[in-house]
C-alpha positions in Angstrom: -45.3 -5.0 2.7 -46.5 -5.9 -1.4 -47.7 -3.0 -3.5 -47.9 -3.5 -7.3 -44.8 -2.2 -8.1 -42.2 -4.4 -5.2 -43.9 -7.0 -2.6 -41.9 -7.6 0.6 -44.1 -9.7 2.7 -42.2 -13.5 1.6 -41.0 -13.8 5.6 -38.3 -15.3 3.3 -37.1 -13.7 1.5 -37.2 -10.5 4.9 -33.8 -10.1 6.1 -33.7 -11.0 10.8 -33.1 -8.4 12.9 -29.5 -9.1 14.4 -27.5 -11.5 12.3 -25.6 -10.6 9.5 -26.4 -9.4 6.5 -24.2 -10.0 3.2 -23.1 -7.9 1.4 -24.9 -9.8 -2.4 -27.8 -10.8 -0.6 -28.8 -6.3 0.5 -27.6 -5.6 -2.8 -29.7 -8.1 -4.4 -32.6 -6.8 -2.6 -31.8 -3.3 -3.0 -32.4 -4.3 -7.3 -35.6 -5.3 -6.6 -36.3 -2.7 -4.8 -34.5 0.0 -7.4 -37.0 -2.4 -9.3 -40.1 -1.7 -8.0 -39.2 1.6 -8.7 -38.9 1.9 -12.1 -42.9 0.9 -12.4 -43.4 3.3 -10.5 -42.1 5.9 -12.1 -43.2 3.8 -16.2 -46.8 3.3 -14.3 -46.5 7.4 -13.5 -45.3 8.3 -16.2 -49.1 6.8 -18.6 -50.8 8.3 -15.2 -52.5 11.8 -15.8 -51.1 13.7 -12.5 -51.0 17.7 -12.1 -48.4 19.1 -9.6 -49.8 20.3 -6.3 -49.0 23.8 -7.4 -52.3 23.6 -9.4 -53.9 23.3 -7.1 -56.6 20.5 -8.8 -58.7 19.0 -6.9 -60.5 15.7 -8.8 -64.7 16.2 -9.0 -66.6 13.6 -6.8 -67.6 10.4 -8.2 -71.4 11.4 -9.0 -70.2 14.8 -10.4 -67.4 12.7 -13.0 -69.5 9.9 -13.7 -70.3 9.3 -17.1 -67.6 12.2 -18.3 -64.1 11.6 -20.2 -62.0 13.8 -19.2 -60.0 17.0 -21.2 -57.1 19.2 -21.4 -58.1 23.5 -21.3 -56.6 26.1 -22.7 -54.5 25.8 -19.9 -53.3 22.6 -20.3 -55.9 21.5 -17.2 -58.4 18.5 -16.8 -61.6 18.9 -16.6 -64.1 16.5 -17.3 -66.6 17.1 -20.3 -69.1 15.1 -22.6 -70.8 12.3 -21.3 -69.4 8.2 -22.1 -72.8 8.4 -23.0 -73.3 11.8 -25.7 -70.1 10.0 -26.7 -71.7 7.1 -28.1 -74.4 9.4 -29.3 -72.1 11.3 -31.4 -69.9 7.6 -32.2 -73.5 6.3 -33.8 -74.5 9.9 -35.2 -71.2 9.3 -37.1 -71.5 6.1 -37.9 -74.5 7.0 -39.4 -73.8 9.6 -41.7 -70.7 7.6 -42.3 -73.0 5.2 -44.0 -75.1 8.0 -45.4 -71.8 9.1 -46.8 -71.1 5.6 -47.9 -74.9 5.2 -49.9 -74.6 9.2 -51.0 -71.2 7.7 -51.9 -72.8 4.7 -53.8 -75.5 8.0 -56.1 -72.9 9.8 -56.5 -70.6 5.9 -58.4 -74.0 5.7 -59.5 -75.0 8.7 -61.8 -71.2 8.6 -62.2 -72.0 5.7 -64.5 -75.2 7.0 -65.8 -73.2 10.5 -66.8 -70.6 8.1 -68.3 -73.2 6.2 -70.0 -74.8 9.5 -71.7 -72.3 10.3 -72.3 -71.2 6.9 -74.4 -74.4 8.2 -75.8 -73.7 11.6 -76.9 -70.5 10.8 -78.9 -72.4 7.7 -80.0 -75.5 10.7 -81.4 -72.4 13.1 -82.7 -70.4 10.0 -84.1 -74.0 10.0 -86.3 -74.5 13.6 -86.4 -71.1 14.2 -87.7 -72.3 11.1 -90.2 -75.8 13.0 -91.4 -73.3 16.8 -92.2 -71.3 14.7 -94.2 -74.3 13.1 -95.8 -76.0 17.2 -96.2 -73.0 18.3 -96.8 -72.7 15.8 -100.1 -76.1 16.2 -101.2 -76.3 20.3 -101.0 -73.1 20.2 -102.7 -75.1 17.3 -105.5 -77.8 20.2 -104.9 -75.1 22.7 -105.5 -73.6 21.1 -108.9 -78.1 21.0 -109.9 -78.7 24.1 -109.5 -75.1 25.7 -111.0 -76.5 23.4 -114.2 -80.1 24.5 -114.2 -78.4 28.3 -114.3 -76.4 27.9 -116.9 -80.2 26.4 -118.7 -82.1 29.4 -117.4 -79.0 32.0 -118.9 -79.0 29.9 -122.3 -82.8 30.4 -122.9 -82.3 33.9 -121.5 -80.3 34.5 -124.3 -82.4 32.5 -126.0 -85.4 34.9 -125.8 -83.4 38.0 -126.4 -82.3 36.4 -129.6 -86.1 36.2 -130.1 -86.9 39.4 -128.9 -84.2 41.2 -131.0 -85.7 39.5 -134.5 -89.7 39.8 -133.2 -88.6 43.3 -132.3 -87.3 43.0 -136.3 -90.1 41.3 -137.6 -92.1 44.2 -135.9 -89.7 46.8 -137.8 -90.5 44.7 -141.3 -94.4 44.5 -140.4 -94.5 47.9 -140.1 -92.4 48.8 -142.6 -94.6 46.4 -145.6 -98.1 47.9 -143.6 -96.7 51.8 -144.6 -96.2 50.0 -148.0 -99.2 49.1 -148.0 -101.0 51.7 -146.8 -99.4 53.8 -149.6 -100.6 51.3 -152.0 -103.6 50.7 -150.4 -103.6 55.0 -151.0 -102.4 55.3 -155.0 -105.2 52.6 -155.4 -107.7 54.7 -154.3 -106.0 57.9 -156.3 -105.8 55.1 -158.8 -109.6 54.2 -158.3 -110.4 58.6 -158.4 -108.9 59.0 -161.6 -110.4 55.4 -163.1 -113.4 56.5 -161.6 -112.8 60.5 -163.1 -112.9 58.2 -166.2 -115.9 56.3 -166.3 -117.7 59.3 -165.5 -116.3 61.4 -168.2 -117.6 59.4 -170.3 -120.5 58.6 -169.3 -123.7 59.7 -171.8 -125.7 60.9 -169.4 -123.5 63.5 -167.7 -121.6 66.4 -169.5 -118.8 67.0 -168.8 -117.7 70.8 -167.2 -114.9 72.6 -167.8 -114.8 75.4 -165.5 -111.9 77.8 -163.6 -114.7 79.6 -161.4 -116.9 78.1 -158.7 -120.6 77.6 -160.1 -124.2 75.8 -159.2 -123.7 72.5 -160.3 -126.2 70.4 -160.8 -127.2 67.4 -161.0 -125.1 65.0 -163.3 -121.7 67.4 -163.0 -118.9 65.5 -163.6 -116.6 69.1 -164.0 -113.0 69.3 -164.6 -111.6 72.1 -161.1 -108.8 73.7 -163.1 -108.4 77.2 -160.5 -107.0 76.9 -157.0 -110.4 78.9 -154.5 -113.2 77.8 -156.0 -116.5 76.7 -153.7 -119.3 75.1 -155.2 -122.6 74.6 -154.1 -124.2 71.9 -154.4 -127.0 70.6 -155.8 -130.3 72.2 -154.5 -133.4 69.4 -153.8 -131.6 66.8 -155.0 -133.7 62.4 -155.5 -132.4 60.0 -154.2 -129.8 58.9 -155.5 -128.0 62.2 -157.6 -124.8 62.2 -158.1 -122.0 65.0 -159.2 -118.6 64.3 -160.4 -115.1 66.7 -159.4 -111.3 66.2 -161.1 -109.5 68.8 -159.7 -105.9 70.0 -160.6 -102.9 70.3 -158.5 -104.2 71.6 -156.0 -105.6 71.0 -152.3 -108.0 73.8 -151.6 -111.4 73.5 -153.9 -115.1 74.0 -151.7 -117.4 71.8 -152.1 -120.9 74.7 -150.6 -123.1 73.7 -148.4 -126.9 75.2 -148.6 -128.0 76.0 -145.7 -130.6 72.0 -145.9 -130.1 69.9 -143.1 -131.7 67.1 -145.2 -129.1 68.2 -147.5 -125.4 68.2 -144.8 -122.4 67.2 -146.8 -120.3 64.0 -145.1 -122.6 64.4 -142.6 -121.5 67.8 -141.6 -123.1 71.8 -142.0 -120.8 73.0 -143.1 -118.6 73.8 -146.5 -116.9 70.3 -147.4 -112.3 70.7 -148.2 -111.2 68.9 -151.3 -107.9 68.9 -150.3 -106.0 65.9 -151.9 -105.0 67.3 -155.2 -105.9 65.9 -158.7 -108.3 63.8 -157.4 -111.5 62.9 -158.9 -114.4 61.7 -156.3 -118.0 61.5 -156.7 -121.1 62.6 -154.6 -124.2 60.6 -154.1 -126.9 61.7 -152.4 -128.9 59.5 -149.5 -131.5 61.1 -148.7 -131.9 63.5 -146.0 -130.4 60.7 -143.5 -127.1 60.6 -144.2 -127.1 63.6 -147.0 -124.4 63.8 -149.5 -121.4 60.7 -149.4 -118.4 60.7 -151.0 -118.2 57.4 -153.1 
């Protein structure tokens, strides 16, 4: 007999029936048989098998064709997906691996781009930092110029303020000078009045009258008024160019009487005319019905 584990088919190695066998040969034969059992045991250990009590039956050829053997949750062998399905899964896995490789390449390319972008960004950041430093220097320089300009403005303001004070002082001086000029003009007018009165007094064509009471004036009168509260009616129906002169004493309430004729108004008014400046001489001249009597 012969099998993968033990071969006893060679007649030269077989014992002959009825003959005496030596112990060494018998032991050698048993050693070969034991070695065959060892091979069989090793083969069984490398073979999927189930106990007879599990009731497992190998599926028929058509059922197990193209399938693979797996073990379920209870450890029993079962047939599952076909070999072609496994191949499809392997192909799908290979495609997935290829796609993963492509994605890895793309990711590496993107990482390279990102690294380049980071390098460019760092360069731009450094350039921006340099520009900021330059701008800071320019700002500091501009601030210095602004401070210098502010100091100049402050000095100019102080100078303008001082000039304003000087202008105000000059204006005050001008005001005082103007007031003095007004007083001087007033005094000059008074002096001129006195001079005119004196001239009228010495004019031969006029007669000088001294009066303490109001009286009707006539053309050419030169009257020295000696008392307060007097009223002197102006000449009636005067001709153009007619004049009268009054020189007042130290009082300010002498009246020139209005005749009631609008052609003989005094200084444009239809009422008595008040002489309220003491110690002056004044001459009134008749300019016609439109102007009436006017102080000259």
